[in-house]
N, C-alpha and C positions, 0 to 999 in steps of 0.2 A: 384230680388226675392231671398229671403234667404232660403236655403235648411236646413231642420232639420236633423242634423247629430249628432250621439252620439260621444262625445269626447272619445278618447282613453286614458285610465288612464296611465300616465307616470310611469313606474316601471321597475326595473331590475330583471333579473332572479335570483333565489336563488343561492347563491354561487358566484355571480358576483357583481361587484361594479363599480360605477363611481368614478372618481378622481377629486375632486375640486382643485383649485390652491394651497390651503394650504397643501394638501396631495401630489400633483404632483411635487411641487417645490423641496422639499427634496428628493423625489424619483428620479427625474432627476439628482440631484446633486450626489446622491449615485451611480447611474449608471455611471456618468462621473468619479467619483473617482475610480470605478472599472476598467473602460477603461484605465485610466492613469496608474493604478498599473499594469494591465496585459501587457500593452505596454512597461512598464519599464523593464519587464523581457523578452521581445522579442516575446510575443504572438501576432499573427495577427488576424484581424477580418474576420469572414465568416458569411454567412446566409444560411438557408435552408428553404424549404416550410413548412407552417403550417400543410399541409396535406401530408401524405405518403400513399403508398399502405399498406393495412391492414397487409399483411404478413411481412412487414418490422418492424412493431411495436409489433404485438401480440406475446406473449411468450418470450419477451425479458426482462421483469422485474420480476414479480411474479404473482401468481394467483390473488392477490389483485389488482395489477396494471392492469391486463387484465380486471378485473371487472369494473375498473374505466375508462377504455378507451372509449373516444367518437368515435363511429364508425357508418358508414352509407354507403349506396350505392349512388354514385353521379349520375348526369344526364346521364353520359356515361355508367352506369351500372357497374362501377368499385367499388370494396369493398375498402374503404379508412378509415383512422383514423386520428384523430388530435394528434399531438405529445404530449406525456405525460412527456417527458424530452428532453434534448438537446443532450444526450449522444448516444442514439440509432440512431438518425438521423446522428450523427457524424460518427458512424461506417459505415453506408451506404455511406455517403459522402466520407470517406477515401477510401473505397473499390472502389468507382466509379472513383475517381480523383487521386488516389495515383501516377499514372504514370506521372502526371504533377506536383506533389508536391515533395519537397525534404524532406527526413526523417533524423532525427526526425522532424515531423511537429507539430508546436505549434500554437494553435488557441484559440481565445476566441469568445464567442457567447452570446449576451444579447438579449433575445427574450421571448415572452409569450409561456406558455405551458398550457395544459388543463387536468384535472383529475376530474372525476365525483365522488368525495369523500365527506364525511360529513364535513361540514364547522366547523371551530374552530377559536379561537383567532389567528389572524395573518395569517390565511390560507384560501384561496378561491379556487374555481374550475378553475379559470383562474388566473395565476400568472406568474410573470417574473422570469426567472432564469438567473443568471450571471455566465456562465461556462468558465473555462479555462482547456485545455487538451493538453497533449503531446502524439503523436501517432508515433509508429515505433521504440521504444526502451524499453528494459527491465532494463536498467541501474538504479541503486539505485540513481543516480544523479537526475533523473526525480522524484523519490519519495521524495527526500530531497527538491527539488525545490517546489513541491506542498505545503509542510508544510511552507516553507519560504514565499511563495506568500500569503498564508492565513494569516500568522502573519503580513506581510507588509500591506495587504489589510485592516485588522481590525484596525491596527494602523493608516493608512491613513484616515479611516472613522472617527477616533477620539475616539475609544474605547480602554481603557487600561485594564479593568478587564475582561479577557476571558481566557478560557483554550482550547487548541487544544488536543483532546483526540485521541490517535493513537493506532491502533491495526494492526495485520497482520493475515489474515485468514489462512495462512499457519500453524500457531501455533495450532489453533483449528482443522484444517484439520489433522495435525499430531496426535493430541490427539485422534481424532475420529478413525484414522487408528489404533492406538495402542489399542483402545477399541473394534475394529472390527465393527465400526459404519460408515464406509465410505459411505455405501449405504443410510444412514439416514441423511447425512450431511445437505441437503437443509432444511428438516423439523426441525432439531436441531437448525440450525442457525436462522431460522425464529422465533422459540420460544425464543432463547437466546436474540434476538433483543428486545424482550418485557420486559426483566428483569428490567430496570429502571422504567417501567410504572406499572407493576403488582406485582413486588417483587419476592423473591426467591421461596417461597412455591408454588405460582400459576404457575411460570415458570417451576418448576420441574414437577408439575402435567401435564402441557401441553406437556412437552417432553415425558412423559410416555404415555399419551393418544393419542397424535397426531403423534409424531415421532416414537412411538412404541419401546421405549427403556426401560431398567429396571430402578428402582429407584436408584440403586447403580451407574449405568452409568450416569444418570442425575446428581447425586451428584458429580461425578468426573468432569464432564464438568463445573458445577457451581463453584466448588472449584477453578478451574483454572481461571474462569472469575472474581472471587472475589479478585484476587491479587491486593493489593493497596500499595502505597508508592511512593517514588521518582523513576524516571526512572531506576536508578541503582539498587534499591531495588527490583523493579518489575522484571527486567531482571534476577536478581539472583534467585528469587523465581520461575520464569518460568523455568529456567534451572534445578532446583531441581525437579519440578513437571513434566515437559514435556520433559526434556532432554533425549536423547537416541533415539528418533525417528528422522530420517533424515529430514523429512519435517518440523517438529516443530523446529529442530535446525537451519535450514535455515531461518525460520521465525524470530526466536529470534535474530540471528546474523544480519538480515536485519533491524530489529527494532533498534538495537544498533547503526548501521551505520546511520540510519535516524535521530536519536536524536542528535548524535555528529555532523553530517553534517549540520543539521538545525541550531544548535547553532553557528557553524562556519559561516553559511550564514546570520546571523543577527537576527534569532529568539531568543526571550528571554527564557532562560532555565525554568523560573518559570511558563511559559505559556504552557509548554509541559507536557502532562500527558499520560502515557501508561495505556490503559484500555482494557483488554482482553474481557470484556463483550460486546464491540461494535461489532455487526455483520453486520449491515445495512440490510435493507429489500430487496434490489434488488439482484437477483441471479447472476448477471454477474460479481460481484467483485471476484477477485482471490487472491489478495495479501494484500498490505497495505490498510487500510481504516481509515478515519478520520471523526470526528465530532467536532464542535466548539460550546462551551456553554458560555454564559455570566455569570460572577460571581454573579451579582446582580439579575439575572432573569433566573436561570437555568430551571425553569418549562416551559418556552416557547419553549424549545427544541433546537436542533442544528440549528444554523444560517448559517453554512457553512460546507458542507459535501462532501465526495467523496472517491475515492480510485482507486486501480489498477484493470483493466479489460483486461486481456491479451488474452481472447478468443472470445470476442464479435464479432469482425470483421470476424471471420472464417465462420459465417453464410452467408457472402456476397462475400467472396473471398478465394481462396486457399493460397494466400500470407499471411504470418504471420504478423499481424499488432497489436502488443501489445499497450495498451494505459493506461493512468493514468490522472486523473483530478479531479476537485472539482467544486461545485456549491454554489454560495452565495444565500441564501434564502432572496431575497430582501424584500418582503412584511413582512415576519416574523421579519426580523431585524428592519424594520421601525416601526412595532408595538411595539417591545421591546424598541427601542430608544424613542418612544413617551411616553411609560409608565415610563421610566427612566428620562424623561424631558431633553433629549439630543437634541431635535429638536427645532429650532426657530419657533414660531407661526407667520408665514408670509404668505401673499397671493399675494406677488409681487416679481418678480425676480430682480427688480431694487431697490437699496438702497437709491436712491436720487430722491426727488420730487421737481420740480421747480414750485412754486405757480404762478398762473396767477393773479397778483396783479393789474396790469394796462392794461386794454383791448387795449389801443392805442399802447402799446409796444409789441403786440403779436409777431411780427417778431424778436424782440430783445430776447424774451424768447426762441424762436425756434433756433436762432443763438447760444445762450448760451448752449442749450442742445446739439447741434451739436458739439460745441467746447469741451464740457465735454466728449461726447462719443468718440471723436477723441483721447482722452487721456485714453481710456479704462474704463470709468465709465458708468454704466448702469443708465439711467436717464429717468424719465417720466415727461412730462409737463401736469399740470392740464388742463382740457379741457374747463373750464368756469371761468369767472372772478367773482366768488362768494366771499362772505366775507371771510377774512383770517381765521377766526375761523373754518368755515366749511371745508376749505381746509386742515387745520392742523388736524382736527378731522379725515378726510379721511386718511391722512398720518398715523396717529396713528393706526387706525383700520386695515389698510393694512399691517402695519409692516415696513414702511419706516424708515430708520435710520437718514436721513438728509433731511431737507427742506430748500430750497433756497428762500429767500424773497427779492424782489427788487421792490420798488415803484419809483415814479417819482423822489423824492429827491435822492434815492440811484443811479438811473441811471445817474442823472446829476453829482453826486459826484464821479462816477466811483467806487462805493463800493456796496457790497451786504451783507446781513445777512446770515450766515450759522447756522442753528438751529440744535443742537444735540437733537434729539427727545427722546433718551433714558435717557440722563442725565439732560434734560430740561435746557440747557444752550445755549447761542448763541455767536458767534464770528463774527467779521467783516473782510471781505476780499476785497482786491482790485480786480477790474475786468474790462477788456476791451476785446472786441471780439477777437482782435489780440494778447492779452496778458492774457490768462486765467490761467497762472501758479500759481499765488497766490491763486486763488479760488480752483484750483485742489488740491494744497497742504493742504488747510484748510479742504476740504472734506475728503481727505485721512487721515488726523490726527484724525478726528472724527471717521471714520470707523475703524482705528487701535485701538482706545481707547474704541470701543464699548464693552459693557459687555454682549451683547446678546450672548447666547450659539450658537455655529455654528458648523456644521460638515464640514469635508474637502470638498473643492470645492465651498464653498459659498463665 
């Protein structure tokens, strides 16, 4: 007897998405590149729960972040929230476990976070952050390393055209002190963070109406934020405008050290840009702050941002635990790379397809696949002995780079065809199950010559 049941319409929540293989493959490769880069600088992996007590999360970002926080009461009657970033949980983590960790403690964390914000290109309500942080030191060395890691990470991903914009909140804090506006700093910084989006006039208006400062005071802040030029030129201008205030002078000197140190550490000088207009929307930043923009697609926003937060952990412990770190905006960067045609359109992680040409030779194809995998090649064996044309069409549509064809004559002669699916050519290679070296070399030569655009880790 068949029951009449209404089918559930398959759909995703607004702001959330499924990832098909074509999207997930480059996503995983990007995360792997991030892991390898972070590890190369000595950062160790950690993980924390997706849920935290609400008091851990609320009030740690901004009013906007609190509004976007997913919060609820769980079955045990506890007020909980879903993490909106990976930095606040890190502060709790460090305070809870610092006794068993050596400082400075360097960690990376790649995991999803949730914010109930309006969706836009490259941004969803669930997204993955790739964070790296150093806890337990105020040394400028940690500031320098953050910039160097960002430069190395973007380069490893395969992006050359980008700018790392660097600022130090101490400079703005010092200027606000000299203007008698230290009590208005949070509101002023939030308004200033909108300067690239809404322009000078509207930013000034917001400072007057929201931060409750005068038009002349807003103009003084904006003139400082509009310093442009090479790092040396900006530093000189800042000294002229903001010099004389002890806090601002410390910030200017630290910026100078960060730039020279980052260049010494391997970052390219033409990628570093001092930008005093950067304020960052989160209230916990206290010193250096960075944002990374793509030269060919600046409108998509920063793809790697962060800064120094020396006071965040004080909410969880009396021990002073200064921190600094940055986060790669994985989904935003992937959206940008797709628009810039920097991602291969593939839906298979294996570059090699072995066609099933002769059904009676099934086990020989399986042995060949095993031999190739033992040499580090990712290989798929086609599942049915269909016509070769159908199998090659499958290979093209999935994005394979190499197809191996071996029929009865090839098996008897100890030779197989290696088809380069991108350049539409074929070469012949010797093959025996106990001697796969010639076939391995032929496949690798095709992969090395592939003109398919690839990101690091593919």
